[in-house]
C-alpha positions, 0 to 999 in steps of 0.5 A, spaced: 384 377 631 385 378 638 380 375 643 377 380 648 376 379 655 369 381 658 372 387 662 375 390 655 369 388 652 365 392 657 370 398 657 369 398 649 361 398 650 361 404 656 366 408 652 362 407 645 356 409 649 359 416 652 362 417 645 355 417 643 353 421 648 358 427 648 356 427 640 349 426 641 348 432 636 351 427 630 347 421 632 342 422 626 348 422 621 352 416 625 346 412 625 346 412 617 354 410 617 353 404 622 347 401 619 351 402 612 358 399 616 353 393 619 350 392 612 357 391 610 359 387 615 354 382 615 355 381 607 362 379 609 362 375 615 358 370 616 353 369 621 355 364 628 351 360 630 346 361 636 349 359 642 346 357 649 350 363 652 346 367 657 344 374 654 349 380 654 345 383 660 345 378 664 353 376 663 354 384 664 351 385 670 355 379 673 361 382 672 360 390 674 360 393 681 354 396 684 357 403 681 358 400 674 351 397 674 348 404 676 353 407 671 350 402 665 344 403 667 344 411 666 347 410 660 342 405 657 336 409 659 335 412 652 330 418 650 327 413 647 327 417 640 329 412 635 
């Protein structure tokens, strides 16, 4: 398995958010599929022990430009529906 750099992880995350925004009308169906996929993953892949790493939002914020941080903030400000 290839380890991704933090930059690659951030780009993948932001890309995933953009895809969800683009296909927002499919979100109810995607939630069902995602829950099933995560349940399968959790049933197969053992949990990693908790680490002393900083929370992900702090790690991300430390590596973003101000413009990227604004884009991330806009992307993560959902409608609250869930």
